[in-house]
N, C-alpha and C positions, 0 to 999 in steps of 0.2 A: 504493500500500500504506500509506504513512504517513498519507494522508488518511482511509483506512478505519479505521485504529487510532485516530486523533483523534476521528472520529465515534462510534466504539464507546465510547471513554472518556467522551464527552459524554453519550451515552445512559445509560451506567452511572451517571454522577454524578446524572443526573435521577432515575433509579429509586431510588437510595440516598437522595437528598434527600427524595423523597416518603415513604419509609418512616420516616425520622428525623423528619419534620415531625409525625407522630403523637405522638412523644415530646415535642417542643417544645410542642405544643398542650396536653399534660397539664401541663407545667411552667407555661405561661401561666395555665391554669385554677387551678392550685394557688396560684400567686403572687397571683392575684386574690381568693382567698377565705380563705386562711390567714394569720392575723396572729400572728407569734411574740410570745410574752409573756415567757418566761423567757430567761435567758442561754443555756441549753442549746438552746432552740428557735431562738434567733437564730443560734447557731453552725451548726445544721443547715441553716437557710435559707441562710446565707452559703455553705455547701458546695454546696448545690443551685444557687445562682446562679452560682457559679464554674464548675460543670459546664455549665450553660446557656450561659454566655459562651464557654466553650471550643468548644462545638458551633457557635455563631454564628461564631466566628473561623475554624473549619475551613470552614464554608460560604463565607465570604468568600474564602478561599484557593482554592476550586475554582470561584469565580465565581457562587455562589448569593447573590442579593440580595433583600431584601424589596421588595414592590411598594408604591409610594407610594399613599396612599389619602386620608386626611382633608385637605380643602382643595384636592384636585385634581378636574379634570373627570372625570365618570364615563366609563370606557373599557371597553366590553364585551369587549375582548380581554384585559384584565387584572383586571377586577372582575366579581363576580357580585352583582347587586342583589338583596337579600333583601326590601327594602321601600323605600318612598318616604314621606317625611313633611315637613311644613313645618318650616323651621328659620330662626330669626331671624338666625343668623350666616352662613349660606351661601345663595348664589343657587341657583335651580333648576338641577338637573343636576350639582351639585357634591357630592362625597362628604362627608357630615357625620358619619359614624360608621363605625368599623371593627369588625366582629364577629369576624372571623378573618383572620389575616395571610395574605397571598399572597406567593408567591416566584417569581422568574424567574431564568434564567441571564443573565449579562452581555450575551450576544448577543440578548437579548429573548425567548428560548424560555421559554414559560410552564411552570412546574412545577405551580403550583396558584393558581387565581384567588383574590383576596381577597374575602371575603364582606363586603358593605358596605350601608349605608343611604344613600340619595341624597336630597338636598333637593328638595322638590316646590314 
């Protein structure tokens, strides 16, 4: 019975994480394109970053970790290759760019594959 409850909690954590990842993706996109200029805008950005960090902290507490990408060997179990391109800094088969973060549970259960570019 205890094992079933633990498995159910793990499945629930994965489903919740998948839904919250959509929110984190929006944060990542916004942080990438919006540059605060006034003090008021900087305060708003700081508040959003604090909320983002709180979500990441809670993810860590339930065992949700980002998938390692840039500089690692392409792993079809963790990465989704969107494209391949020559890259001076990385050997063939090494991830050279991350387009979208991937996440997995501590036990290795994939929540979402990282979308990556692989050196050719």
